[in-house]
Phi, psi and omega in degrees: 000303188292325184297341180275355187270137170307136176090346174279121186266322186201143172230124182238125175280145182184200186225143177200169175086011182236203188238348182287138183287340182209072182292150173239163178307316181293320176295314178298323178295332175296336183083000183278346187267340182080358177281149171258147167290130187214170167237148174251126185246121171257129189218158171262113186292350176283340185254318179217135187274159174302316182297322180297320180296317178294326177295318178294320177301312178291337177284345188240012172208169181261109178280007184259351181265120177285126177054043183197140169225104182063233177281353186271122182237136172145164181299333178292348179251019179291151177281123182208150174237123175251108190273152179263347183200163175296333175292317176297321176301311182296322178293319179296319178298319178296318180300313177298317178297321174297315180295321179288323176299318182277001180052047183290339179238153178288324182255175178289141176285125187246017182300126177285136173245132181203148177292145179296123174269216180288135176255131181243111174304136179293169177299154186306326180292344180276338182287143182047042191303312182294320181296325182269348183222050187298335183275349178299145183301318179302314182298317184291313185280327188251304191284310185303323175295327179289322180291326170304309177301320178299309180302319182288312186266346181230029186304320182294341182266356184278152174293000000 
């Protein structure tokens, strides 16, 4: 999703927020590492703001389900934002407060906010997963509808 946006320079899939010194996909999926599956987004703030990225983040996942995204269940699937600075933390808190005030979601937003610790890039086969695997069932059932929504609702923001 994010790599398609103007101003986004790089997106790396990986793991963060846990305690294992060298997490792998298999270890993270076990739930034993405490890591979340995450992406690290490098962007040009002159083209797209951090707040814009947050708004898109919240538009494409359910921030009200604890340790779950759709059929994927476990702490590795928690809704989380790992910030690089106090300014990013304040902007994320403001975005969440705005969503709650506007009652954008039926439930309470449970998105975790934490300073970014070490970020571990995922294995190469996880990078650009949708682009490389569009015929996989997960990509067709989960990702493709989100890409369609992105094209429809955010066309002006696409590269």
